[in-house]
Structures are given as C-alpha cells and as structure tokens.
KOLDO-844599 format. One line per 4 residues: number of its first residue (from 0); their letters; for each residue x, y, z negated of N, C-alpha, C. Coordinates in steps of 0.1 Angstrom, whole numbers, plus 5000, padded with zeros to 4 digits. Atoms other than C-alpha are relative to their C-alpha. Layout:
NUM	A	X:Y:Z:X:Y:Z:X:Y:Z ~ ... $
END
This chain:
0	MKWR	5000:5005:5013:1690:1783:9197:5008:4987:4998 ~ 4992:5012:5001:1705:1749:9204:5015:5002:5002 ~ 4985:4997:4998:1738:1764:9216:5006:5005:4987 ~ 4995:4995:5013:1741:1782:9182:5003:4988:4990 $
4	SAVA	4997:5012:5008:1738:1748:9164:5012:4993:5005 ~ 4988:5008:4995:1763:1732:9187:5013:5008:4997 ~ 4988:4992:5004:1788:1761:9181:5003:4998:4985 ~ 4998:5001:5014:1783:1758:9144:5006:4986:4996 $
8	VLAG	4994:5014:5003:1789:1720:9144:5014:4999:5005 ~ 4987:5001:4995:1819:1724:9166:5010:5008:4991 ~ 4992:4993:5009:1833:1751:9143:5003:4993:4987 ~ 4998:5008:5012:1827:1730:9113:5009:4988:5002 $
12	LSVA	4991:5011:4997:1844:1700:9129:5015:5005:5001 ~ 4987:4994:4998:1874:1722:9138:5006:5003:4986 ~ 4996:4996:5014:1877:1735:9102:5003:4987:4993 ~ 4998:5013:5007:1874:1699:9088:5013:4994:5005 $
16	ALLL	4988:5006:4994:1901:1686:9112:5012:5007:4995 ~ 4989:4993:5005:1924:1714:9102:5003:4997:4985 ~ 4998:5003:5014:1919:1708:9065:5005:4986:4997 ~ 4995:5013:5002:1924:1671:9068:5014:4998:5004 $
20	TVLL	4986:5001:4996:1956:1676:9087:5009:5006:4989 ~ 4992:4993:5010:1969:1699:9060:5000:4992:4986 ~ 5002:5005:5014:1956:1681:9029:5001:4984:4999 ~ 4999:5014:5001:1958:1644:9038:5014:4995:4995 $
24	PRSA	4987:5005:5005:1985:1623:9021:5010:4998:5011 ~ 4989:5002:4991:2019:1622:9038:5002:4985:5001 ~ 4998:5014:4998:2025:1588:9053:5014:4995:4996 ~ 4987:5004:5003:2062:1588:9048:5004:5004:4986 $
28	RQSV	4995:4997:5013:2080:1587:9015:5010:5011:5001 ~ 4991:4989:5000:2099:1618:9007:5007:5000:4986 ~ 4992:5000:5013:2127:1615:8981:5003:5014:4996 ~ 4998:4986:5005:2128:1646:8959:5011:5000:4989 $
32	FRSL	4990:5001:5010:2153:1633:8933:5007:4986:5001 ~ 4993:5013:5000:2180:1606:8931:5011:5001:4989 ~ 4989:5001:5010:2203:1594:8903:5006:4987:5001 ~ 4993:5012:4999:2229:1568:8907:5006:4996:4986 $
36	QPAS	4995:5005:5012:2239:1546:8878:5014:5003:4998 ~ 4985:4996:5001:2272:1559:8864:5008:4988:4997 ~ 4991:5012:5001:2302:1536:8863:5002:4997:4985 ~ 4998:5002:5014:2303:1540:8825:4989:4991:4994 $
40	VTYH	5011:5008:5004:2270:1520:8822:5000:4987:5009 ~ 4999:5012:4993:2271:1483:8832:4988:4991:4996 ~ 5011:5009:5003:2241:1459:8835:5004:4986:5003 ~ 4995:5013:4996:2262:1430:8849:4990:4992:5008 $
44	SYDP	5010:5006:4992:2235:1423:8874:4997:5008:5012 ~ 5002:4993:4987:2237:1436:8910:5002:5015:4999 ~ 4997:4986:5002:2251:1469:8898:5006:5006:5013 ~ 5007:4989:5007:2249:1498:8907:4986:5001:5004 $
48	YLLT	5014:4998:4998:2213:1508:8905:4998:5015:5003 ~ 5003:4986:4996:2196:1539:8919:4986:5003:4995 ~ 5014:4996:5003:2166:1558:8905:4997:5011:5010 ~ 5005:4989:4992:2146:1579:8929:4986:5004:4996 $
52	VEER	5014:4995:5001:2115:1600:8926:4996:5004:5014 ~ 5005:4998:4987:2095:1600:8957:4986:5007:5000 ~ 5013:4993:4999:2067:1624:8966:4991:4993:5010 ~ 5010:5007:4992:2036:1609:8980:4989:5009:5003 $
56	GLDW	5011:4991:4996:2002:1622:8991:4994:5007:4988 ~ 5007:4992:5010:1978:1644:8972:4992:4990:4991 ~ 5008:5007:5010:1962:1631:8940:4986:5007:5000 ~ 5013:4994:4998:1925:1638:8947:4992:4999:4987 $
60	TTFP	5007:5001:5013:1916:1629:8910:5003:5012:4991 ~ 4996:4989:5009:1931:1661:8896:4995:5013:5005 ~ 5003:4986:4996:1921:1697:8896:5009:5009:4992 ~ 4998:4999:4986:1940:1716:8908:5007:4988:5006 $
64	LSRR	4994:5011:4994:1952:1691:8933:5015:5000:4998 ~ 4986:5001:5002:1987:1678:8927:5005:4989:5009 ~ 4993:5011:4992:2012:1656:8946:5001:4988:4991 ~ 4997:5013:5007:2015:1619:8936:5015:4998:5001 $
68	HQVF	4986:5004:5000:2049:1606:8928:5002:4985:4996 ~ 4997:5014:5004:2065:1572:8925:5015:5000:4995 ~ 4986:5002:5005:2096:1564:8904:5004:4986:5004 ~ 4995:5013:4995:2117:1536:8918:5014:4998:4994 $
72	IGRA	4987:5004:5004:2147:1519:8903:5003:4987:5006 ~ 4996:5012:4993:2165:1493:8924:5015:5000:5003 ~ 4986:5000:4996:2198:1482:8937:5003:5011:5009 ~ 4996:4989:4991:2216:1511:8953:5002:4995:5014 $
76	ADLD	4998:5005:4987:2224:1488:8982:4987:4997:5008 ~ 5013:5003:4995:2187:1481:8988:4993:5012:5004 ~ 5006:4987:4997:2177:1513:9006:4986:4999:5004 ~ 5014:5000:4996:2143:1500:9018:4991:4998:4988 $
80	HGYG	5008:5002:5012:2131:1496:8982:4992:4987:4999 ~ 5007:5013:5000:2122:1460:8987:5001:4993:4986 ~ 4997:5006:5013:2136:1450:8953:5001:5011:4990 ~ 4999:4991:5010:2132:1468:8921:4987:5003:4992 $
84	YHLD	5011:4996:5009:2108:1486:8897:4993:5012:5006 ~ 5007:4989:4995:2081:1508:8911:4990:5005:4990 ~ 5010:4995:5009:2059:1531:8890:4994:5013:5005 ~ 5006:4988:4996:2033:1556:8901:5001:5009:4988 $
88	YSFH	4997:4991:5011:2040:1587:8880:4994:5014:5002 ~ 5007:4987:4999:2022:1619:8873:5009:5011:4993 ~ 4994:4988:5006:2040:1653:8867:4987:5008:4997 ~ 5013:4995:5005:2012:1669:8847:4997:5013:5007 $
92	PQMT	5003:4989:4992:1994:1694:8869:4996:5013:4992 ~ 5003:4988:5008:1985:1718:8840:5013:5008:4996 ~ 4987:4993:5003:2022:1727:8835:5003:5010:5010 ~ 4995:4990:4990:2040:1755:8852:5006:4993:5012 $
96	AEQT	4994:5006:4988:2054:1749:8887:5014:4995:4996 ~ 4987:5004:5003:2089:1748:8872:5000:4987:4991 ~ 5001:5012:5008:2079:1722:8846:4996:4987:5007 ~ 5004:5012:4992:2063:1699:8872:5008:4998:5012 $
100	DASR	4991:5002:4989:2091:1702:8897:5007:4987:4999 ~ 4994:5014:5001:2100:1665:8903:5015:5000:5004 ~ 4986:5000:4996:2134:1676:8917:5009:5005:4988 ~ 4993:4994:5011:2144:1691:8883:4999:4992:4988 $
104	VQVV	5000:5008:5011:2143:1661:8861:5014:4996:4995 ~ 4987:5004:5005:2171:1648:8839:4999:4985:4998 ~ 5000:5015:5001:2181:1611:8839:5012:4996:4991 ~ 4989:5005:5008:2201:1594:8812:5000:4984:5001 $
108	WTTA	4998:5014:4998:2214:1559:8819:5007:4994:4987 ~ 4994:5007:5011:2222:1536:8789:4999:4985:5003 ~ 5001:5014:4998:2227:1499:8786:4986:4994:4996 ~ 5014:5004:5003:2192:1497:8771:4990:5003:5011 $
112	GVTL	5009:4997:4990:2176:1513:8801:5002:5014:5005 ~ 4999:4987:4994:2169:1546:8819:4989:5009:4994 ~ 5010:4990:5005:2152:1577:8804:5000:5012:5010 ~ 5003:4989:4991:2137:1603:8828:4993:5010:4992 $
116	TEKS	5006:4989:5007:2129:1636:8812:4997:5012:5009 ~ 5005:4989:4992:2108:1663:8829:5003:5013:4993 ~ 4998:4987:5006:2113:1700:8823:4989:5003:4990 ~ 5011:4998:5010:2079:1699:8804:5003:4994:4987 $
120	GQRL	4997:5008:5012:2095:1676:8779:4995:4986:5000 ~ 5005:5014:4999:2076:1645:8789:5011:4991:5004 ~ 4989:5010:4998:2098:1614:8788:4994:4987:5005 ~ 5004:5013:4995:2096:1581:8806:5013:4991:4997 $
124	FIPQ	4989:5009:5003:2118:1552:8793:4997:4987:5008 ~ 5001:5012:4992:2123:1522:8816:5011:4990:4995 ~ 4991:5010:5006:2139:1492:8798:5008:4993:5012 ~ 4991:5006:4990:2168:1476:8818:4994:4986:5005 $
128	ALFT	5005:5013:4996:2150:1442:8818:4989:5001:5011 ~ 5010:4998:4990:2123:1457:8841:5006:5002:5014 ~ 4994:4998:4986:2148:1465:8870:5012:4992:5003 ~ 4988:5008:4998:2177:1441:8865:4996:4985:5002 $
132	GGR	5003:5014:4998:2180:1405:8873:4997:4996:5014 ~ 5002:5004:4986:2176:1385:8905:4986:4996:5003 ~ 5014:5003:4997:2138:1386:8907:4997:5000:5015 $
END
C-alpha cells in the first residue's frame, strides 16, 4: 500500500517537473521584431534609434495563456538595452494567431514619435520625448 502512494507521488512530481520545464517563463529575451529609425526621420539626439519587440515568459493572468512581450526603443548602438524606453505590452490573446503574431507588426517613424500597429488593428504610439534625450 505504501509503495503505491510512493509511486503516485513520484509520478506526480515527474509530471509537475515536466510541466514547469515547458511552461515556465524563458529567462532570456528573444527579439521577435526589429525596426530601425529611417534616415528620413531625425530626432537630433543620439540617432539612430531602434524599436524591438521582445518575447518574454508566459502571462499567467490570461486564459488561454499567452506570451508576454516588451517593446523597447533605444539608441541603435546600445545593444544591451541599458538606455531607452521599455514597455510591457500585450498582444490580445483573444485574437487569431495571425493577429497576435508579434513578428508581423507595422512600425511608422515620424518626428512626433513611433507608431506600432498590430495585425489586429491595435495601435501603440510612443512620443519621441519618451525615448530621446540624454537621460
């Protein structure tokens, strides 16, 4: 009788370990989209800038589970993302897979700022004052 309990506990722990390995957030950032500031747009402040969308771990607050993302705009020369504008961003999990594909966004750079548009139609505007300047 005791050995059956021990086997059940061991099997449960094995399944839990497997699920945690598969479902836990990824520790490394994974860039899924990049857009470099075009030469036709000038901010006169540490140009050029780079916008990246990075995939992060799972968002445990949504159902179904979805990946978390971070939008970052910073100096293109600053590859470690130490300087710039960071924003946790959600690609709506209720949309189709094509509409929530972070690698299929459109980015428009203007002197006023940057507009990121998802396939779903959701838009994010980031004013240039949030990512330019020598902060």
